[in-house]
C-alpha positions in Angstrom: 115.2 76.0 112.8 116.7 78.8 114.9 116.0 82.2 113.7 117.2 85.6 114.7 114.9 88.6 114.8 115.7 91.9 112.9 112.3 93.3 113.9 112.5 97.3 114.4 112.9 98.1 118.0 110.5 100.9 118.1 107.5 98.4 118.8 109.1 96.1 121.1 107.5 92.6 121.5 108.5 89.2 122.8 110.5 88.3 119.7 112.6 91.5 119.8 113.6 91.0 123.4 114.3 87.2 123.3 116.7 87.3 120.3 120.2 87.6 122.1 120.1 85.0 123.6 118.8 82.7 122.5 118.1 82.3 118.7 114.8 80.7 117.8 114.1 77.5 115.9 110.6 77.4 114.3 109.6 74.2 112.5 110.0 73.2 108.9 107.3 75.0 106.7 106.8 78.0 108.9 108.8 80.1 106.4 106.4 79.0 103.5 103.4 80.5 105.7 105.2 83.4 107.0 103.4 86.5 107.9 104.7 90.1 107.4 106.4 90.2 110.8 108.1 86.7 110.1 109.4 88.1 106.9 111.3 90.7 108.7 113.1 88.0 111.0 116.6 86.7 110.3 116.5 82.9 110.1 119.2 80.8 111.5 118.3 77.0 111.4 115.3 74.8 110.4 114.3 71.8 112.5 112.0 69.0 111.4 110.7 65.7 112.5 108.4 63.1 111.1 105.2 64.9 111.8 106.6 68.0 110.2 107.8 66.2 107.1 104.4 64.4 106.8 102.5 67.8 106.9 104.8 69.4 104.3 105.1 66.3 102.0 101.3 66.0 101.8 100.4 69.5 101.5 98.9 70.7 98.1 101.8 73.1 97.4 104.3 70.1 97.4 102.0 67.7 95.5 103.9 67.8 92.3 107.3 67.5 94.1 106.0 64.4 95.6 104.6 63.0 92.3 107.9 63.5 90.7 109.9 61.9 93.4 107.8 58.9 93.4 108.1 58.6 89.7 111.7 58.9 89.8 112.5 56.5 92.9 109.4 54.1 92.8 111.7 51.1 92.5 113.8 52.2 95.6 111.0 51.9 98.1 109.0 54.3 100.4 112.0 54.9 102.8 114.2 56.0 100.0 111.3 58.3 98.8 110.8 59.6 102.1 114.6 60.5 102.6 114.8 62.2 99.4 111.5 64.1 99.8 112.7 65.3 103.2 115.9 66.7 101.7 114.0 68.4 98.8 111.8 70.1 101.4 114.8 71.4 103.2 116.3 72.7 99.9 113.3 74.8 99.3 114.0 76.8 102.3 117.7 76.7 102.7 118.1 80.0 100.9 115.9 81.7 103.7 118.3 80.6 106.6 121.8 81.5 107.7 122.6 78.0 109.3 121.6 74.5 109.0 118.7 72.2 108.0 117.9 69.3 110.2 116.5 65.9 109.4 115.6 63.2 111.9 116.6 59.6 111.6 113.8 56.8 111.8 112.4 56.2 115.2 112.4 52.5 114.2 116.2 52.6 114.0 116.7 54.3 117.5 118.1 51.1 118.8 120.4 50.0 115.8 123.6 51.6 115.3 124.1 50.5 111.7 120.6 51.4 110.6 121.2 55.0 112.1 124.5 55.5 110.5 123.1 54.1 107.1 120.4 56.6 107.0 122.4 59.6 108.1 124.8 58.7 105.3 121.8 58.5 102.9 120.7 61.8 103.9 124.1 63.3 103.4 124.1 61.8 99.8 120.9 63.4 99.0 122.0 66.7 100.4 125.1 66.5 98.2 123.0 66.0 95.2 121.2 69.2 95.8 124.3 71.2 96.6 123.8 71.3 100.3 127.3 70.9 102.0 127.9 69.1 105.4 128.2 72.6 107.2 124.7 73.4 106.3 122.8 70.4 107.6 122.5 68.3 110.8 121.0 64.9 111.6 118.8 64.6 114.5 119.2 61.3 116.3 117.2 60.1 119.5 119.5 59.9 122.5 119.4 56.1 123.1 122.7 54.4 123.6 122.9 53.0 120.1 121.8 56.3 118.7 124.7 58.2 120.4 127.2 55.6 119.5 126.0 56.2 115.8 126.7 60.0 116.3 130.2 59.3 117.3 130.7 57.5 114.2 129.1 60.0 112.1 131.2 62.7 113.7 134.3 61.1 112.5 132.9 61.2 109.0 132.2 64.8 109.1 128.5 64.5 109.5 127.3 66.6 112.5 124.4 65.5 114.8 121.8 66.8 117.3 120.7 64.5 120.2 117.0 64.7 120.4 114.4 63.0 122.8 116.6 64.0 125.7 115.3 64.2 129.1 118.2 63.8 131.6 121.6 64.8 132.4 123.2 61.4 131.7 121.8 61.6 128.1 123.3 65.1 127.8 126.8 63.9 129.0 126.6 61.0 126.6 125.8 63.4 123.7 128.9 65.3 124.6 131.0 62.2 124.5 129.4 61.3 121.2 130.5 64.7 119.7 127.0 66.0 118.9 126.9 69.6 117.8 123.7 70.2 119.8 121.1 68.9 121.8 117.4 69.4 122.2 116.2 68.5 125.8 112.3 68.4 126.1 111.3 71.2 128.2 107.7 69.8 128.6 107.3 65.9 128.8 105.2 64.3 126.1 102.3 63.6 128.4 102.0 67.3 129.3 100.8 67.8 125.7 98.3 65.1 125.9 96.8 66.2 129.3 96.9 69.9 130.1 96.1 69.1 133.8 99.5 67.7 134.0 101.2 70.7 132.5 103.1 72.9 135.0 101.8 76.2 133.5 103.8 78.4 136.0 104.2 82.2 135.9 107.9 82.0 136.2 109.1 79.0 134.1 112.9 79.6 134.6 112.4 79.4 138.2 109.5 77.1 138.9 109.2 74.6 135.9 110.4 71.2 136.8 112.6 70.8 133.7 114.5 74.0 134.6 116.6 72.2 137.1 117.8 69.6 134.5 118.7 72.3 132.1 120.9 74.2 134.8 122.6 70.8 135.6 123.3 70.2 132.0 124.8 73.5 131.4 126.9 73.3 134.6 128.2 69.8 133.5 129.1 71.4 130.1 130.9 74.1 131.6 133.1 71.7 133.6 133.7 69.5 130.7 134.8 72.5 128.5 137.2 73.5 131.2 138.6 70.1 131.8 139.0 69.0 128.2 139.2 72.2 126.2 136.6 70.7 123.9 133.6 72.7 122.8 130.3 71.2 124.2 127.0 70.8 122.5 124.8 73.8 122.3 121.5 73.6 124.2 118.4 74.0 121.8 115.4 73.0 124.0 112.2 72.1 122.5 108.7 71.2 123.5 107.4 74.6 124.6 103.8 75.2 125.4 103.8 79.0 126.1 105.6 82.2 125.2 106.7 82.4 128.8 108.5 79.2 128.6 110.4 80.2 125.2 111.3 83.5 126.7 112.9 81.9 129.9 115.5 80.1 127.8 117.5 83.3 127.8 117.7 83.5 131.5 118.5 79.7 131.8 121.5 80.5 129.5 120.5 78.2 126.6 122.0 78.9 123.2 118.9 78.5 121.1 115.3 77.6 121.4 113.2 75.4 119.2 110.0 77.3 119.0 106.8 76.1 117.2 105.0 78.5 114.9 102.0 79.0 117.2 104.3 80.3 119.9 106.3 82.3 117.5 102.8 84.0 116.6 102.2 84.6 120.4 105.6 86.2 120.7 105.0 88.5 117.9 102.0 90.2 119.4 103.2 89.9 123.1 103.6 93.3 124.7 107.0 92.8 126.4 106.6 95.6 129.0 103.5 94.1 130.4 104.6 90.4 130.0 108.2 90.6 130.5 109.8 87.3 132.3 110.1 87.4 136.0 113.8 87.2 136.0 114.2 89.6 133.1 115.6 89.2 129.7 118.8 91.1 129.7 120.9 88.2 131.0 123.3 87.5 128.1 125.9 85.0 129.4 125.1 82.2 127.1 125.8 78.8 128.7 125.4 80.2 132.3 122.0 80.5 134.1 121.3 83.7 135.9 122.5 84.0 139.5 118.9 83.6 140.9 118.7 80.1 139.3 121.9 78.8 140.8 120.2 76.7 143.5 118.4 74.7 140.9 121.5 72.8 140.3 120.8 70.9 143.6 117.2 70.0 143.2 115.3 67.7 140.7 111.6 67.8 141.0 111.1 65.4 138.3 112.8 62.7 140.4 110.3 63.0 143.2 110.6 63.5 147.0 112.8 60.4 147.4 115.6 61.6 145.0 119.0 60.8 146.5 120.5 64.0 145.4 123.1 62.4 143.2 123.7 63.6 139.8 125.2 61.8 136.7 128.9 62.0 136.6 130.9 63.6 133.9 133.7 60.8 134.8 131.6 58.1 133.5 131.9 56.8 129.9 128.4 56.4 129.0 129.1 55.0 125.6 131.6 52.4 126.6 130.5 48.7 126.5 127.8 49.5 123.9 126.5 52.2 126.0 125.8 50.0 129.1 126.0 53.0 131.6 123.6 55.1 129.6 121.2 52.2 129.3 121.3 51.8 133.0 120.9 55.6 133.6 117.8 55.7 131.3 116.2 52.6 132.9 116.9 54.0 136.4 115.0 57.5 135.7 111.3 56.7 135.1 110.8 60.2 133.5 113.5 59.6 130.9 112.5 56.0 130.3 108.9 57.0 129.7 109.7 60.3 127.8 111.9 58.5 125.3 109.3 55.8 124.6 106.5 58.1 124.1 108.7 60.5 122.0 109.8 57.6 119.7 106.2 56.1 119.6 104.8 59.5 118.4 107.7 59.8 115.7 107.0 56.3 114.6 103.2 56.8 114.2 104.0 59.9 112.0 106.7 57.9 110.0 104.1 55.3 109.3 101.7 58.1 108.1 104.5 59.0 105.6 104.7 55.5 104.5 101.0 55.2 103.8 101.0 58.5 101.9 103.8 57.5 99.7 102.6 54.0 99.1 99.2 55.6 98.0 100.9 57.7 95.4 103.1 54.8 94.3 99.9 53.1 93.4 98.9 56.1 91.2 102.0 56.5 89.1 
């Protein structure tokens, strides 16, 4: 969820200086465990995924809610129970935020248009039951070809979406063509979290982190698409940060929001900004446009390796035509994206199966 700071400015820290832009997006549940400094923040959006839902669903404070949902919906099966429980967890926090709550579709449905659309519609019905209108929620859908084709169908029904598990420019262009409200590029690749030796822990992330180039390329493509079509483009809400420096770098990169986990929000809250200010400064406020010192990143792509041919995904290609054939090829041709998408979906599926086990255990008790 993206949050906006209203912390008093007489004791400036990393949260004060990173607010405008971008707004921040802490995960589901962090409001419930808020500290005094977090209480002073103005919250905008709430994100979630299968791991975050599992953690909240199985917490002691939500035990009675889970028992009641299982009693009510036992005959509908564990997936229906999970969908409803996810919405109820969002409903607990929606009074604390100004914007949208987000829920993610099943990773097991990532390559099935009909299953993605069906689950998104189920979420919408559950949100309607608890009085949450379409303009207060958004559905996170992995940026596979079928997933983004589903996003286009849902857009026409008034259900807004966010493209997640996004690692490359082609996916971002396809998400725009699908009418996504937002996208969440992974700033750190999944394997960086599993092996710290691989993580590029650089002092100047905006300039030196390998994913910064792809963010610059996405923002440039969206600028050109906006100018050529007159249509608003998806907002960038990067995720998968491992340091406060990376989170603060999103302002200079021109991103609209940043999806920041609770541990990094904690780091930002105690960070002395005057000592730890970003290398490129934090005053750059042209959302959607990186600062001038980063312009050259448009023409490099460290993640493609030394043999990169210099060609970028074209905004003239319809990545969703012919069942997404061009997007499927682009993903298959980019080793980082192909691996990143697989590892992200595998992790989400593992946590969804944990949800299944937890629900079925309760089903046997009631």
